C-alpha positions in Angstrom: 3.1 -1.6 -3.5 6.2 -0.4 -5.1 4.3 3.2 -4.9 3.2 3.4 -1.3 7.2 2.7 -0.8 8.4 5.4 -3.2 5.6 7.9 -1.5 7.0 7.3 1.7 10.6 7.0 1.0 9.9 10.9 -0.9 8.0 12.2 2.2 11.5 11.6 4.0 13.6 14.5 2.0 11.1 17.2 1.7 9.8 17.1 -2.1 9.3 19.4 -4.5 5.0 19.7 -4.8 5.2 21.2 -8.2 7.2 17.7 -9.1 5.4 16.5 -11.7 7.0 12.6 -10.1 5.6 13.9 -6.7 2.5 15.2 -7.4 1.7 12.0 -9.2 3.3 9.3 -6.2 0.1 11.9 -4.3 -2.7 11.5 -6.6 -1.9 7.6 -6.5 -1.7 7.0 -2.7 -3.5 10.0 -1.1 -6.8 7.5 -1.3 -5.9 5.0 0.1 -3.3 6.6 2.7 -6.3 8.3 4.0 -8.8 5.8 5.0 -5.8 4.6 6.5 -5.2 7.6 8.9 -8.4 7.9 9.5 -8.6 4.9 11.7 -5.0 4.6 12.9 -4.8 6.8 16.6 -2.1 9.6 16.5 1.4 8.9 17.2 3.2 11.8 17.3 3.5 13.3 15.0 4.1 9.2 13.3 2.4 8.4 10.0 2.2 4.3 10.2 -0.6 4.8 7.0 2.3 4.0 4.4 3.8 0.5 6.6 -0.4 -0.3 7.0 -0.7 -0.5 3.8 2.2 -2.3 2.7 1.2 -4.6 5.7 -2.1 -5.1 4.6 -1.9 -5.5 0.5 1.0 -8.3 1.6 -1.1 -10.1 3.6 -4.1 -9.9 0.3 -1.2 -11.4 -1.7 0.3 -14.0 0.7 -2.6 -15.6 2.2 -5.7 -14.5 -0.1 -4.5 -14.7 -3.5 -2.0 -17.9 -3.0 -5.3 -20.0 -1.9 -7.6 -18.6 -4.9 -3.9 -19.4 -7.3 -4.2 -23.0 -5.0 -7.7 -23.7 -5.5 -7.6 -22.8 -8.9 -4.7 -25.8 -9.1 -6.9 -27.9 -7.5 -9.4 -27.5 -9.6 -8.1 -28.0 -12.6 -6.0 -31.6 -11.4 -9.5 -33.3 -10.4 -10.7 -32.2 -14.4 
């Protein structure tokens, strides 16, 4: 999630494409962001794919991971 946020912040300042940090952020996040961009409608040049990815990560963490942890805790208590 933090890498996606860093990529969005860096994109606002017109970064040097040869900078190793910018290059790393692009290589790590582009496969996921590209898949989301393909499915989102065009909104006049506004890229909402980082927001969608961060919300999806938050949803997965909050509901799926927490549910699995609670299930595991209940299973441990019932033993």
